[in-house]
C-alpha positions in Angstrom: 54.0 155.5 142.3 54.7 157.5 139.2 51.9 158.9 137.1 51.2 156.7 134.0 48.6 156.4 131.4 47.4 153.1 132.8 44.6 152.8 135.4 45.8 151.9 138.8 44.1 148.5 138.7 46.0 147.2 135.7 49.4 145.8 136.3 52.0 145.6 133.7 54.0 142.4 134.2 56.2 139.9 132.5 55.6 136.1 132.4 58.5 135.4 134.7 57.0 137.4 137.4 53.6 135.7 137.0 55.3 132.3 137.3 57.2 133.5 140.4 54.0 134.8 141.9 52.5 131.4 141.6 55.5 129.9 143.4 55.3 132.5 146.1 51.7 131.6 146.7 52.6 127.9 147.0 55.3 128.8 149.5 52.9 131.0 151.5 50.4 128.1 151.6 53.1 125.6 152.7 54.3 128.1 155.4 50.7 128.4 156.7 50.4 124.6 157.0 53.8 124.5 158.7 52.8 127.1 161.2 49.5 125.3 162.0 51.5 122.1 162.5 53.9 123.9 164.8 51.1 125.3 166.9 49.6 121.9 167.3 53.0 120.5 168.3 53.5 123.2 170.8 50.1 122.5 172.3 50.9 118.7 172.5 54.3 119.4 174.1 52.7 121.7 176.7 50.1 119.1 177.6 52.8 116.4 177.9 54.9 118.7 180.2 51.8 119.4 182.4 51.2 115.6 182.6 54.8 115.0 183.6 54.6 117.7 186.2 51.4 116.1 187.6 53.1 112.7 187.7 56.2 114.2 189.4 54.1 115.9 192.0 52.2 112.7 192.7 55.4 110.7 193.0 56.9 113.2 195.4 53.9 112.6 197.7 54.3 108.9 197.5 57.0 108.2 200.1 57.6 105.2 202.3 57.8 101.5 201.8 54.0 101.0 201.3 53.9 103.3 198.3 57.2 101.9 197.0 55.8 98.4 197.0 52.5 99.5 195.4 54.2 101.3 192.6 56.7 98.5 192.1 54.0 95.9 192.1 52.1 97.9 189.4 55.2 98.1 187.3 56.0 94.4 187.6 52.4 93.4 187.0 52.2 95.6 183.9 55.5 94.1 182.7 54.1 90.6 183.1 51.0 91.5 181.2 53.0 92.9 178.4 55.2 89.8 178.3 52.2 87.5 178.1 50.7 89.7 175.3 54.0 89.6 173.4 54.2 85.8 173.7 50.6 85.4 172.5 51.2 87.8 169.6 48.8 90.5 170.7 49.7 94.2 170.6 52.2 96.1 168.4 55.4 95.0 170.1 57.9 93.6 167.6 
């Protein structure tokens, strides 16, 4: 920095730069919020992927007619429950 008569703590600035500095601070704040949201989303996606991997591993161990009928029965039963709830107007289904 060149030698001047002004102390190092005093900045000489124009009004346009002060306005721009405020906008940059707003952008920096928004970017920090976006990065935090992105990190939360990455964590959520990682937990979903691990849950899917666990389900896939469990399904691979379930082989044979007995397991097929059990899982199919659970699926059909849950479908019936959802249908009844829909007819009664319970839940969030449209």
